Wavefront OBJ file of the C-alpha trace (Angstrom):
o trace
v -8.722 -41.086 -9.032
v -6.218 -39.405 -6.619
v -4.154 -37.979 -8.837
v -6.774 -36.329 -11.022
v -8.305 -35.079 -7.676
v -4.425 -33.718 -6.849
v -4.757 -31.617 -10.415
v -8.483 -30.046 -10.076
v -7.257 -28.813 -6.719
v -4.008 -27.325 -7.636
v -5.887 -25.362 -10.786
v -9.009 -24.279 -8.344
v -6.292 -23.031 -5.662
v -4.517 -20.820 -8.754
v -7.571 -19.550 -10.134
v -8.532 -18.613 -6.404
v -5.237 -17.027 -5.786
v -3.867 -15.534 -8.879
v -6.682 -12.466 -8.788
v -4.565 -12.113 -5.620
v -1.308 -12.115 -7.432
v -1.872 -10.219 -10.318
v -3.336 -7.674 -7.243
v 0.200 -7.710 -5.476
v 2.057 -7.005 -8.682
v -0.155 -4.235 -9.535
v 2.015 -0.985 -10.449
v 1.483 1.718 -7.829
v 2.521 4.912 -6.415
v 5.326 3.863 -3.498
v 4.516 6.953 -0.873
v 7.720 9.359 0.056
v 8.040 12.050 2.348
v 11.201 13.930 3.638
v 11.612 15.209 7.072
v 14.234 18.278 6.057
v 15.042 19.524 9.564
v 15.585 16.162 10.665
v 16.895 14.601 7.179
v 14.783 11.495 7.092
v 12.586 10.139 4.948
v 9.634 7.910 5.670
v 8.537 5.947 2.657
v 5.844 2.718 2.344
v 6.760 -0.361 0.751
v 3.377 -1.412 -1.825
v 0.586 -3.609 0.233
v 2.072 -3.157 3.473
v 1.222 -0.226 6.479
v 4.716 -0.895 7.753
v 6.909 2.939 7.573
v 10.266 2.264 6.883
v 12.538 5.688 7.830
v 15.674 6.083 6.969
v 18.654 9.031 6.303
v 18.504 10.948 3.481
v 22.122 12.072 2.984
v 23.078 8.194 2.637
v 20.570 5.806 3.155
v 20.910 4.441 5.946
v 18.325 2.427 7.724
v 16.976 3.876 11.252
v 13.455 2.473 12.095
v 10.278 1.141 10.955
v 7.130 1.923 12.393
v 4.303 -0.629 12.270
v 0.486 -1.571 13.529
v -0.069 -4.636 14.204
v -4.050 -4.569 14.167
v -3.479 -2.692 10.787
v -0.972 -5.049 9.777
v -3.724 -7.762 10.354
v -6.268 -5.683 8.348
v -4.287 -5.172 5.306
v -3.306 -8.856 5.232
v -6.891 -10.134 5.325
v -7.400 -7.468 2.380
v -4.375 -9.010 0.799
v -5.981 -12.779 1.483
v -9.105 -11.573 -0.292
v -7.808 -10.032 -3.071
v -8.261 -6.932 -2.822
v -4.688 -5.481 -2.879
v -5.360 -2.916 -0.134
v -1.991 0.180 -0.197
v -1.608 3.034 1.595
v -1.939 5.732 -0.717
v 0.206 8.933 0.651
v 2.332 9.570 3.629
v 3.028 13.355 4.837
v 5.457 14.768 7.859
v 4.310 17.107 10.746
v 6.787 20.125 10.038
v 8.075 19.231 13.631
v 8.984 16.019 11.882
v 7.569 14.349 15.080
v 3.975 13.129 13.474
v 3.227 10.929 10.359
v 0.052 10.501 8.592
v -0.710 8.059 6.251
v -3.696 7.045 4.423
v -4.619 4.031 3.030
v -7.527 2.480 -0.152
v -9.268 0.833 3.481
v -10.362 4.403 3.580
v -8.320 4.932 7.018
v -6.064 7.891 8.572
v -3.848 7.084 10.848
v -1.467 9.482 12.843
v 1.866 8.210 13.795
v 3.993 9.300 17.027
v 6.990 8.929 15.601
v 9.573 8.962 18.502
v 7.643 6.207 20.537
v 6.085 4.537 17.385
v 2.818 4.549 18.916
v -0.147 5.351 16.269
v -4.023 5.021 15.865
v -6.744 5.926 13.596
v -7.634 9.536 12.941
v -10.834 9.246 10.668
v -12.490 6.181 8.477
v -13.628 7.491 5.614
v -16.884 4.859 3.702
v -13.676 4.714 0.174
v -10.406 5.262 -0.301
v -8.606 8.320 1.011
v -5.948 9.500 -2.488
v -3.793 11.663 0.114
v -3.284 13.196 2.869
v -0.904 16.109 4.084
v 0.119 18.320 6.870
v -0.452 22.090 6.346
v 3.148 23.864 6.511
v 2.917 25.565 10.176
v 1.096 21.793 11.146
v -1.715 24.015 12.243
v -4.650 21.772 9.892
v -4.273 18.107 8.304
v -6.150 17.981 4.742
v -7.834 14.096 3.478
v -8.890 13.983 -0.080
v -10.701 10.648 -0.705
v -13.391 9.688 -3.699
v -16.301 11.778 -2.562
v -15.102 14.619 -0.307
v -11.907 16.734 1.155
v -12.191 16.737 4.765
v -9.686 19.605 6.537
v -8.923 18.379 10.179
v -7.269 20.539 13.238
v -4.098 18.607 13.225
v -3.695 18.577 17.120
v -7.621 17.636 18.151
v -8.578 15.553 15.216
v -11.672 17.598 14.738
v -13.264 18.139 11.740
v -13.290 21.570 10.419
v -15.257 21.490 7.479
v -16.019 19.269 4.301
v -16.219 19.891 0.854
v -18.288 17.358 -1.763
v -16.384 15.711 -4.882
v -13.770 13.564 -5.724
v -10.823 15.109 -5.004
v -6.665 14.377 -5.305
v -3.518 15.538 -5.238
v -4.275 18.375 -3.053
v -1.620 21.045 -1.797
v -1.738 23.982 1.300
v -0.388 27.026 0.488
v 2.920 28.168 2.949
v 0.979 30.725 4.598
v -2.098 28.362 5.210
v -4.715 30.794 3.896
v -5.120 28.676 1.405
v -6.027 24.701 -0.263
v -5.797 23.517 -3.252
v -6.430 20.295 -5.270
v -7.993 18.669 -8.300
v -11.609 17.562 -8.507
v -12.864 17.585 -11.558
v -10.681 20.610 -12.221
v -8.327 22.374 -9.988
v -10.047 24.344 -7.458
v -8.586 26.503 -4.703
v -10.953 27.001 -1.473
v -9.824 29.135 1.767
v -8.849 27.343 4.045
v -10.208 28.672 7.157
v -13.444 28.330 5.430
v -13.942 26.023 3.103
v -15.188 28.847 0.583
v -14.388 28.766 -3.440
v -12.161 31.145 -4.202
v -10.275 30.396 -8.198
v -10.939 27.728 -10.708
v -8.665 26.685 -13.117
v -9.259 24.047 -15.794
v -7.606 20.796 -16.805
v -5.013 19.445 -13.656
v -5.263 16.036 -13.428
v -1.056 15.439 -12.080
v 0.105 17.240 -9.332
v -0.715 20.228 -7.343
v 1.655 22.206 -5.767
v 2.098 26.080 -4.457
v 5.508 27.804 -5.454
v 4.396 30.462 -2.656
v 1.673 31.999 -1.519
v 0.683 33.927 -4.286
v 1.517 31.232 -7.656
v 0.201 27.766 -8.258
v 1.975 24.890 -10.195
v -0.555 22.741 -12.027
v 0.578 20.147 -13.863
v -1.698 17.792 -16.429
v -1.865 15.319 -19.073
v -3.561 13.065 -22.001
v -3.113 14.770 -25.968
v -2.117 18.453 -26.144
v -0.912 20.084 -29.306
v 2.961 19.743 -29.978
v 4.485 21.676 -32.910
v 1.342 20.993 -34.943
v 0.800 17.694 -34.164
v -1.251 15.898 -31.380
v 0.308 13.397 -29.395
v 0.574 12.202 -25.504
v 2.290 14.522 -23.539
v 2.379 16.471 -20.469
v 1.558 20.193 -19.759
v 2.864 22.146 -16.721
v 1.623 25.752 -16.345
v 1.798 27.897 -13.559
v -1.611 30.513 -12.468
v -1.941 33.053 -9.750
v -3.475 31.530 -6.922
v -6.593 33.649 -6.188
v -7.477 34.642 -9.669
v -6.865 31.669 -11.151
v -4.902 33.645 -14.507
v -1.951 32.045 -16.224
v 0.870 33.389 -15.709
v 2.526 32.863 -19.655
v 6.029 33.455 -18.791
v 6.658 30.686 -16.620
v 5.102 26.843 -17.781
v 6.261 24.027 -20.531
v 5.540 20.612 -22.303
v 6.973 17.527 -22.908
v 6.374 14.091 -24.715
v 4.931 10.907 -22.436
v 4.509 7.481 -22.874
v 1.087 6.872 -23.441
v 1.255 4.186 -20.587
v 1.642 6.801 -17.880
v -1.524 9.419 -18.133
v -0.476 11.898 -15.135
v 2.032 13.821 -14.924
v 3.919 13.319 -11.125
v 6.099 15.661 -9.942
v 8.525 17.326 -6.869
v 9.178 20.682 -6.683
v 12.595 22.538 -5.488
v 10.760 25.591 -4.215
v 13.865 28.010 -3.272
v 15.000 27.631 -7.009
v 12.322 26.736 -9.177
v 13.163 23.685 -10.269
v 10.681 21.182 -11.307
v 11.936 17.115 -10.743
v 9.666 14.670 -13.173
v 9.527 11.548 -15.114
v 10.349 12.454 -19.292
v 7.947 9.944 -20.386
v 10.924 7.641 -21.311
v 11.895 6.115 -18.010
v 14.453 8.891 -17.168
v 14.526 11.401 -14.226
v 15.100 15.022 -15.065
v 15.011 18.724 -13.432
v 13.199 21.720 -15.466
v 14.280 25.221 -14.846
v 11.057 27.151 -14.218
v 12.066 30.860 -13.634
v 14.204 30.273 -17.408
v 11.763 28.020 -18.826
v 14.506 25.648 -19.893
v 14.781 21.513 -19.294
v 18.057 21.553 -17.076
v 19.115 18.361 -17.649
v 18.325 14.615 -16.944
v 19.929 12.925 -13.928
v 19.197 9.209 -14.230
v 17.236 6.029 -15.178
v 14.369 5.231 -12.623
v 13.462 2.103 -13.342
v 9.864 0.571 -13.427
v 6.929 2.519 -13.012
v 4.951 4.677 -11.675
v 7.083 6.710 -8.861
v 7.062 8.995 -6.382
v 9.383 12.251 -6.245
v 10.836 14.651 -3.338
v 12.755 17.001 -3.194
v 14.714 18.214 0.590
v 15.381 21.631 0.907
v 18.490 21.143 3.593
v 20.222 18.895 1.424
v 19.325 19.622 -1.757
v 18.939 16.146 -2.616
v 16.286 14.613 -5.446
v 14.501 11.538 -4.455
v 12.512 8.824 -6.223
v 10.943 5.666 -5.568
v 9.543 3.204 -8.422
v 6.874 0.117 -8.457
v 9.490 -2.320 -7.315
v 10.316 -0.963 -4.284
v 13.651 1.062 -5.244
v 14.782 5.022 -3.775
v 17.173 6.365 -5.942
v 18.975 9.555 -5.221
v 20.860 12.090 -6.718
v 22.560 15.532 -5.660
v 20.591 18.552 -6.998
v 23.645 20.842 -8.331
v 25.652 18.138 -10.098
v 22.837 15.573 -10.771
v 25.528 12.896 -9.880
v 23.690 9.980 -8.141
v 24.405 8.814 -4.790
v 23.120 6.046 -3.703
v 20.073 3.083 -4.842
v 17.766 2.011 -2.050
v 16.011 -1.192 -2.147
v 13.605 -2.541 0.296
v 11.446 -5.642 0.474
v 7.694 -5.878 1.461
v 7.261 -8.699 3.859
v 3.395 -8.557 3.851
v 3.138 -10.099 -0.126
v 5.555 -12.777 1.270
v 3.942 -13.319 4.568
v 0.465 -13.074 2.102
v 1.662 -16.105 -0.279
v 3.447 -18.279 2.522
v 0.557 -18.307 4.443
v -1.403 -19.601 1.084
v 1.186 -22.516 0.212
v 1.227 -23.698 4.119
v -3.231 -23.317 3.364
v -2.754 -25.653 0.645
v -0.522 -28.672 1.996
v -2.730 -28.716 5.195
v -5.926 -28.821 3.145
v -4.130 -31.864 1.039
v -3.003 -33.785 3.760
v -6.317 -33.722 5.639
v -7.229 -34.883 2.262
v -4.789 -37.871 2.131
v -5.188 -38.635 5.806
v -9.162 -39.256 4.867
v -8.206 -41.836 2.418
v -6.137 -43.193 4.508
v -8.876 -43.584 7.279
v -11.658 -44.798 4.023
v -13.769 -42.375 4.041
v -15.663 -41.868 1.113
v -15.988 -38.097 1.216
v -12.643 -37.881 1.915
v -13.388 -34.764 -1.280
v -14.531 -32.081 1.961
v -11.322 -32.207 2.887
v -10.256 -29.812 0.133
v -13.292 -27.105 0.360
v -12.201 -24.505 2.332
v -14.607 -23.461 5.217
v -16.076 -26.873 5.043
v -12.486 -28.768 5.746
v -12.972 -26.887 9.063
v -15.677 -29.112 10.645
v -14.226 -31.974 8.275
v -11.290 -32.020 10.842
v -12.958 -33.283 13.849
v -15.383 -35.187 11.963
v -12.372 -37.176 10.825
v -10.648 -37.542 14.148
v -14.245 -39.122 15.383
v -15.535 -36.196 17.100
v -18.611 -33.786 16.860
v -18.433 -31.622 13.593
v -19.972 -28.655 15.637
v -16.365 -28.317 17.112
v -15.851 -26.892 13.563
v -17.509 -23.357 14.953
v -14.582 -23.506 17.813
v -12.273 -23.015 14.652
v -13.215 -19.541 14.206
v -12.733 -17.911 17.793
v -10.046 -16.674 18.661
v -7.484 -19.057 21.927
v -10.125 -21.870 21.623
v -9.589 -22.666 17.864
v -5.838 -23.039 19.251
v -7.181 -25.466 21.832
v -9.870 -27.242 19.624
v -6.957 -28.399 17.205
v -4.823 -29.366 19.697
v -7.926 -31.342 20.929
v -8.913 -32.975 17.744
v -4.878 -33.416 16.945
v -4.569 -35.660 19.590
v -7.416 -37.665 18.972
v -6.800 -37.792 15.264
v -3.161 -38.903 16.147
v -4.101 -41.605 18.131
v -6.764 -43.048 15.983
v -3.325 -43.545 13.531
v -1.625 -45.446 16.443
v 1.013 -42.254 16.896
v 1.357 -40.953 20.648
v -1.717 -38.691 21.637
v 0.669 -36.248 23.221
v 2.054 -35.725 19.351
v -1.083 -34.189 18.284
v -1.422 -31.344 20.100
v 1.053 -30.369 17.931
v -1.732 -29.155 15.910
v -2.772 -26.493 18.250
v 0.761 -24.653 17.749
v 0.843 -22.614 14.696
v 3.108 -23.726 11.477
v 3.936 -27.007 13.534
v -0.072 -28.049 13.338
v 1.286 -28.505 8.939
v 4.042 -30.286 9.823
v 1.924 -32.731 12.165
v -0.560 -33.292 9.170
v 2.153 -33.289 6.623
v 3.750 -36.485 8.828
v 0.669 -38.422 9.330
v -0.120 -37.732 5.364
v 2.956 -39.391 4.540
v 3.475 -41.865 7.126
v 1.681 -45.473 6.747
v -0.812 -45.954 10.105
v 0.100 -48.407 12.282
v -2.991 -49.280 14.694
v -6.077 -51.227 13.353
v -8.379 -47.844 14.217
v -6.822 -46.523 11.038
v -10.324 -47.765 9.152
v -13.102 -44.803 9.861
v -16.778 -44.979 8.588
v -16.937 -45.528 5.238
v -19.812 -42.838 4.312
l 1 2 3 4 5 6 7 8 9 10 11 12 13 14 15 16 17 18 19 20 21 22 23 24 25 26 27 28 29 30 31 32 33 34 35 36 37 38 39 40 41 42 43 44 45 46 47 48 49 50 51 52 53 54 55 56 57 58 59 60 61 62 63 64 65 66 67 68 69 70 71 72 73 74 75 76 77 78 79 80 81 82 83 84 85 86 87 88 89 90 91 92 93 94 95 96 97 98 99 100 101 102 103 104 105 106 107 108 109 110 111 112 113 114 115 116 117 118 119 120 121 122 123 124 125 126 127 128 129 130 131 132 133 134 135 136 137 138 139 140 141 142 143 144 145 146 147 148 149 150 151 152 153 154 155 156 157 158 159 160 161 162 163 164 165 166 167 168 169 170 171 172 173 174 175 176 177 178 179 180 181 182 183 184 185 186 187 188 189 190 191 192 193 194 195 196 197 198 199 200 201 202 203 204 205 206 207 208 209 210 211 212 213 214 215 216 217 218 219 220 221 222 223 224 225 226 227 228 229 230 231 232 233 234 235 236 237 238 239 240 241 242 243 244 245 246 247 248 249 250 251 252 253 254 255 256 257 258 259 260 261 262 263 264 265 266 267 268 269 270 271 272 273 274 275 276 277 278 279 280 281 282 283 284 285 286 287 288 289 290 291 292 293 294 295 296 297 298 299 300 301 302 303 304 305 306 307 308 309 310 311 312 313 314 315 316 317 318 319 320 321 322 323 324 325 326 327 328 329 330 331 332 333 334 335 336 337 338 339 340 341 342 343 344 345 346 347 348 349 350 351 352 353 354 355 356 357 358 359 360 361 362 363 364 365 366 367 368 369 370 371 372 373 374 375 376 377 378 379 380 381 382 383 384 385 386 387 388 389 390 391 392 393 394 395 396 397 398 399 400 401 402 403 404 405 406 407 408 409 410 411 412 413 414 415 416 417 418 419 420 421 422 423 424 425 426 427 428 429 430 431 432 433 434 435 436 437 438 439 440 441 442 443 444 445 446 447 448 449 450 451 452 453 454 455 456 457 458
C-alpha cells in the first residue's frame, strides 16, 4: 500500500511540475544590447532578470546586475508555471542606465555604476519591447494594449497610442517613432500624431537614418513564380511611406521561424540575419546583394546586435550562447555560454519540497496516523505538520508569515523530535532553510527510540 501511494505521489508531482519544466525549456529570445561607447554587451538569461555584462571584444565577464525583489517574483511565477521572461533590454546613449521589460508588464530602470534598480512603469500585460531614444530623451514602451512614451529623466508619461505594439524604433533625430501594430505605423515622436502607415512588416522595424525605414516581414511570399515560406526586407521613405524599390530583398526562411529578426550596420548599410537554415549571414543593402554567411547559430530563436565601434556582429540563441564575428572578414572571435541559475534554483526547490512531503508522510506512518496521506497534499500538509507534533493545527497559519514561519517550524521541530525520542534541540534545525529538509529525512529513515512514537490513531 505504501509503495502504491509513493508511486501515485510521484506521478502527481510530475503532472504538476511538467508544465513548468516545459515552459522553462520553451524557446524564446535572449535579449541583448550594446554600449558601443564603453564596449560592453548586456544580456539576460532565459527566465531570469539578472543582467550579465561582458566586454564585446573578448567576451570576458564584467559583472552582473540583479534586483532581488524582481527575481523573487520571477521565481514565484516559475514555480506557478507561467514562464516569466525578460522581453527586451536597452542601454541609454551614455551607457550609464539600462531599461529592461518583462512578461509581467514591468519596466525596470537600472543604474549601471551602482547596480541599483527600480520599477519605472507597470503595465496590465506583457511589455514586448522598451528602448531608449538615440539621444536619451525618451523611453518608448510597446505592450499588448498600447505604445507609451516616457520622459527618460523623470519617468513621466508623455503620451500613449492604443493598439498591440511591438518591434519599435526611433529615428536618430528623435522626430519619428515607428513600430508594428496590425501594420507598420509611423508617428510623430513629440505628439504621437500619425505620419504614415505601411502594410505588413511583422519582423523588425529599423530606421536606417532620419529619412529611411527598413521593414522586415515573413510569411508566404511569391518567389520565382512559386509560393514559399520566406522573408522580405523592404526600405521605405519614413514620412511618406513610399517604397524605395532599389533597396530590399527576399529570402527563403524555415517554416518553423515565423518572423525575421535582424541587426543593421547603419553606417555601411549591411543587414545581419538568420537565413532560415541556422546560419548567420550579412546582406549588402546598398548594392542589393548577399555578402557572406559567417557561421552556424545553434538553437532558435535568435537575437542580433552590431557594434559600430569595434565592427563586431553578435548573436544570442535560445541556449544562452553568444557568438561574435568580425564584420570585415567574417572570422569568429568567441563563443560564450552563460548559465541561468533561476531555472536550476526553481527545480531544486521543487525537488526539496517533494522530499520534505514524503518524509512527513513517512514520519506520520511511524507515528501510526491513519490519515498520513495529508502529508502529501500541498497546503494541507502545512496544517498537518503541527498536528503531527501534537500541537494545534492553527499554527499552520503562522507558516505563511515571514520570520514567524521559521520560529514556528523550530518550535514544531523541537516537539516532533522529542516525540520520536531525539533531542528537542536537534528539532530546532527545522527552522533553518535546507537544514530542515535533512532533519526530516533523518527522522523519517531512522526508527524512533521513544515510547511516545505512537500518535493518535485517527
